[in-house]
C-alpha positions, 0 to 999 in steps of 0.5 A: 333634802338637797341630798337626795338629789346626788345621783349616788344616794338614790341607787342606795335608797332603792335598795335600802328600800327594796332590802327592807321590804324583801326581808318584810315581805319574806317574814311575813310570807313565813308568817302566814301559815301559822296566823290567820290574816285577811286578804284584801284588794291588795293581794295578787293571786301570785307572786309578781315575777319582777324583783322589788328592786327592779320595780323601784328602779323603773318607778323611779326611771319613768314616774317622774317624782322627786326622790324624797317621795321614796322616804314618804313612801317608805313613811306611809309603808311603815303607818300602814303596817302599824295601823293595819297588823292583820294587813302585814306587807307580804309577797302577794301584796307588797308592789300594789302597796308600793305603787299605791303608797308611791302614788300617794306620796307623789301627789302630797310632794310633787302635784302643784 
């Protein structure tokens, strides 16, 4: 995990994660009209105006958690998607799921 400490790795990791989540959310937004999905407490009434890239950069800047939290966060989101297929990641819940998985990852990785 020492390679995650490199200053060049974090911007690429943030870009990768935001790109991946954007594609998943956009794809699921398109499928929303054809499938009946549940609404959860993670769903907002509107799409947030902040891009995922900006949101992740802001979290990285202010949350003060280790870079490995991004990896654990991704794993949690992937597991959530697999275990809850009726609650897919879309543009109405991605920001809330992201910050929740970040909090759990930080608790797991960084709490003393």
